[in-house]
N, C-alpha and C positions, 0 to 999 in steps of 0.2 A: 814310362814311369820309372823313376829311380828307385832302386832296390834300397831297403832299409839296411844299413851296415850291421853286421853281427855284433852281439854283445861281447864285451871282453870276458875272458874266462873268469869264473868265480866258484867258490865252495859255498855251502849253505848249511845252516843248522836250523832244525825246526824244534822248538822247545814244547814238548807235550808230556811233561812229567807230573803235572798237577793232577789233583782229584777232581777239580771242577764241580764242587758239591753245590755252589749257589745256583747252578743252571737248572736244577730241579729235574735232572734226567736220571734214569735208572742205573747209569754207568758214567764213568768220567766223560766230560762233555766233549773231549777230543775224539771219542769213539761213537758219540751219539750221531744219529742221522740228521743231516741238515741238507735241504734241497736234494734229497734223493740218495745221498751217500754220506759216509762218516765225515765229520768235520775235518779230521787230520787229513784225509785223503785229498781234499780240495787243494790246499796249499802244496802238498807234496807233488801232486800232478803238475801244478803250475811252475813250480821251481824246477822240477825235472825237464819239463818242456822248454824252459828258458835256458837250459844248459848247465844247471848246477852239478858240480862234479869235483869233489865228492859231496854227498848229502848225508849228514848224520842226524838222526832224530833221537832226542833225549826223551826216554819213556818212563812211566812209573815202575817201581819195583814190582816185579811179577807181572808186568804188563806186555810181555813179548807176544803172547798168543793173540791177545786182543789187537795189538798192533798189526800183526801179520794178517789177521782176518780183515782189518780195515783196508789194508794196502794189497789185498790179494790181486795177483796179476801184474803188479808193478815190480820193478827191480831197479838197481842203481842207488840203493840207500844201505846205510849201516845203522844199526841200533846200539844205544848205550843206555844203561840205567841212570836216571837222574839222581841229584842229591837232594838234601833237605830244604834247600833254597833254590830259587831260580838261578842265582849266580853260580852255585855249585853245579847245577845241571849243565850250564853253558860251559864252565871250565872243564867238565868231563868230556863233553863233546868236542871242544877244541883240542883236547889231548889225543883225540882219535884221528886228527887230520895231520898227516906228516908235513905237508907243505902246500901253500896256496899263495897268491898274490892278493886276492880280495875275498871277502866273506860276507854273506847276508845272514843275519840271525833273526829268526821269525817265530812269533807266537802261533801255535797251531789254532788258537781261539780266534784267529783272524783269517777266516777261510777264503774270503773273497778278495784275492790279491791281483789288482790290475797289473798287467805286464809293464805299463808305462812307468809305474812307481819304481820297479826294478831298474828300468833304463835311467831314470833321474838319479837314483842312488848310485849306480856304478859310474855314471858320468861325473858326479860329485867327487868320487875318489881319485880322479885325476889331479885334483888340487888339494884336497883335505884328507886327513887320516880317518875321518869318520863322517858319516852323514845319516840323518834321520828324517822320515817323512813327518810333516806337521800340518796341522790345520789351525785356522785362527779361532779364537774364542769370541763368540758372538753375543753371549749373555753377559750382563753385568755380574761382577763377583762380590761377594760379601764375606768378610772375615768373621768367623763365628767364635764367640767366647761364651761358654756356658749357655748356649742357646739363644743368644742375642747377638745382633750385629754390632761388632766393635770397630769395623773399619771397612775399607774397600781395596780392591787390587786393581792396578792399570791393566785392563784386558788387552790394550793395544800392544803391550810388551809380552804378553803370554801366548803360548801355543799349545795346542793338544798334540801329544806325541803318539805316533803309531809304530808298528813294525811292518816289514822287516827293517832292521838298522844295518847299515853297511859299514864295513871297516877294512882297512888294510890289515891283512892277516896278522902280521908280526906285531903290529901296534896293539890290536885287541888281545892277542895271546899274552903279550908281556903284561898288558894292564890287568888281565885276570890273575896272572901269577902273582902280581904285586898287591892284589886286593886283600885288605885285612878281613879275616874271617868274621869278626864281631861286627862288621858294618852291614847295613841292609842296602841292597842295590835294587832299586825298582826296575832298572833296565840297563843294558850294556853300554849306553851312551854315558851314563853316570860313571861306570867303571872306567871308561877311557877318559873322561874329563878328570877324574881323581888322579890319573897318571899325567895330567898336565897337557893333554892333547886337545885340539880343537875338534868340534862337531858341527858340521854344517847342516842348515835346514834346506830341504827340498819339498815341493808341494806333495802333500798327502792326498788322500781320496776318502770321501765319506763311505765308499763301499768297503773300506778296510775297517769297518766297525768291529769291535770285539764282542763275542758271544759270552755273556756273563750270567745273565738271569734267564729263568724259564720263559719270560716274555720275549726274549731275544729269539728264541727257537720258534715261538708262535708267530712272531713278525715275518719269519721266513715263509709261512705258509701263505698260498694265495687267499685273498680275502673272501672269495666266492668259489664254491664247487657244486657241481650239478652231476646227479646220477640218474639213470633210467632203469626201471625194472618192469619185467613182464612175466606173467605166470598164467597157466591154464590147467584146469582139472576137469575130469569127466564127471557128469551127473549120474548118480546111481540110486536106485531104490533101496531103502533101508538105511541110508546114511543121514546124519544130521547136517543141516546147511548152516555153515558158519561163514559170515561175510563181514569184512570190516571189523572184526572183533566182537560181533554180536551174533546171536542164533536167531535164525529166521525161520518161521513155520513155512514148510513147502513140501511137496509130495516126494521130492528127491533131495539128496544132499551130495556134496562133493566127496569124491573117493580120493584117497591119498594115504601116505604113510603116517602123516600128522592128521590134524583136523582139516587139512587141505583148504584152508582160508586163502584163496587166491589173491584177495585184496591186500591182506597183510603181507603175504609172501612177495608181492610185487613191490610193496613199500620197502621191505627188508632189503631186496636186492637193489633198489634204488639207493638207499642210504649206504649200503656197503660199496656200491659202485662209486659213489661220490667220494669215498675216502680211500679207494683203491684196496678194499678189504675183501675181494673175492666175491663169492655168491653164497646164497643161503645153503646150498648143497655142501660147501666146503666147511661150514661151521656146524650144520646139522644134517650129516649124511643120511639119506633114507635107509642105508644098510645098517645103521646103528639102531638096535631094538629099543633103546631108551627113549627115542623120539616117536615111537609108534603111538599114534592117537594123541600126541602132545598137543597143547593149546598153542596156537601161533602167537599168542600174547607173549610167551617166553621168547620167541625168535625176535619179535619187534623190540622188546626192552633190552635184548642183548645187542642188537644193532644200534639202538640209541645210546647205550653205554659206550660202544666203540666210537661212535661219532663224537662223544664228550672227551674221550681219552685222546682222540686224534686232534683236539683243540678247536672243535667247531660246535655249533648249535644249529638246530633245525630252523631255517628260515621259513620255509613253507613246504607243504606236501600237496601234489596235485594228482588225484587218483581217478582213473576211469575204469568203471566195471562194464564188461561187455557181455550182455546176455539178453535173451528173449523174456525169460522169466526167472525169478520173481520180479516184480516192480521194485526198483531201488528207492524211488522217491520217497515213500513213506518211512524209510529206515535211514535216510541220508543223514539227518542230524544226529541220531544216535550213534551211527558209525563215526562221524566227525569227533563227537565227544569222546568216544572210546579210544580212538587213535590218538587224539590230543593228550588224553589222561595218561596213556601208555608212554608216550614220548615226553610228557612234562612240558607241553607247549600250550599256547592259547588256541582255543578252537578256531579262531579266525585264521590260523596258519594252515588249517587243514581244509582241502577242497575235495569233495566227493561228487563225481558225476557219473552218469550211466548213458550207455548207448546200445543200440542193436546193430546187427549186421544185415538187417532187411531179409531175414530168414535164409541168409546165405552161410555156408560153412557150418562147422561143427556147433558154434554158438547159436546160429540161426536155426538149425535143426533141433535145438534143445538138448544136444549131446553133452554139452559142458558149458562152463563159464570161464572167461578170461579176464584178466585185469592188467592194466598198465599203470605205472607211476612215474612221476618225475619228483625228485627231492632236490631242493636247494638248500645248501649249507652256508652258513656264514662263520667267519673266523671270530673266535671269542676276543 
C-alpha cells in the first residue's frame, strides 16, 4: 500500500473570541461541552494532529483561564485576546506569527473538521493565494423585501462557505493590514478579495456545520439513551412500607436512610445512568442527615429534572419489583400513576411488574425487597 504523502507545513489560527450567546449555553459556546469535550478542543486537537505549527487561538477578553481549562493537557498553541470584530481578532492573531508559508484560519464553532478538507485546502494553495471549502445550495432562494418575496437568486451560482479558510501567509497578512477598519468582514476570504486576490473553491463537508443555536448542541446528542438501576433494602418490623411512591399496608416496612422505596430508587439510578449522571448516592448521600427519612418522591423529581436539562425526555420506564410479599398486583396501577405524575409523563410510559425468586435468596426468605428498572430516554 502506498503511503499518503505528508501535508505541507502550515500555521493555523482558531478564532474563539466571540461570546456565542445564541447557542443557549451557560458559557460561551466555544467552551461548552459537545460530544464529550469542549467545542474549542475538537478543532485544536485536529489541527495539531495535522501538523499546525504555530497555532494561535484568539480568545475573549478575560478568557485565558477558561481556554486553558478547555485545552488541559495540550500544548503547541499560543493565546491572544481578540478584538471587537472577527477581522480584528484575526489581525491580532496574524501579528503573533513571525513567518509561515501557508495558514489556515478556522472558526472554533465548527468543531468537526475532516482532515481531508485540510488536504484539499493546502493543495489549492499550490496554485491560488487563497482557498475556501464550499457546499452547493440545494434549496430555492427568495429575496425578501418587507416580508414578501421580491425576487429569486440563481442557486447554481451560489455556494455555502465554511472554514477553515487557507491562504498564503504573506497575502492574507498584507490584506488584513490594508483592511479598512470601518468595513465589516464576514470572513477572511472577503478580506483577501478586497485586496484584489483570487480565492479558489474546494469541496466542503456537511460535517463542518457551525454550532450556532441551542438546537445544534441538542442535535449532537444521541437520539436514544438507556439506563439500568437496581436497589435492595431489608424488611424490618416497625417501618412503613413505601413502594413505587405509594404506602402499602404490610406487617413490615423497608429500612433505610430515606423512606427506602427500592422501586423509586431503582428508577432514579436508571435515569441517572442514562444521562451519565452518577447514582442516587452521589446526589443524596446517606451520610447527609437532611435525607434521613426523606420521601423518595424528591429523588425521582430531581432525576427527572436532570433528564430534562440534559436535553431528553422519558420514553418509558420498565420496573420490576422482586419480593414474596406483599402482592404487587393490587397496587400496580396506583404505582404507575404515581411514577407518571412525578415524571410528568403519560401513564402508558410506565410499566410495573413483579416477580418472586421462588423462595430463594434474601427476597425469597422475606428478608428484603429488591427492584430493577430500565429507563429509555429520547432526545427532545
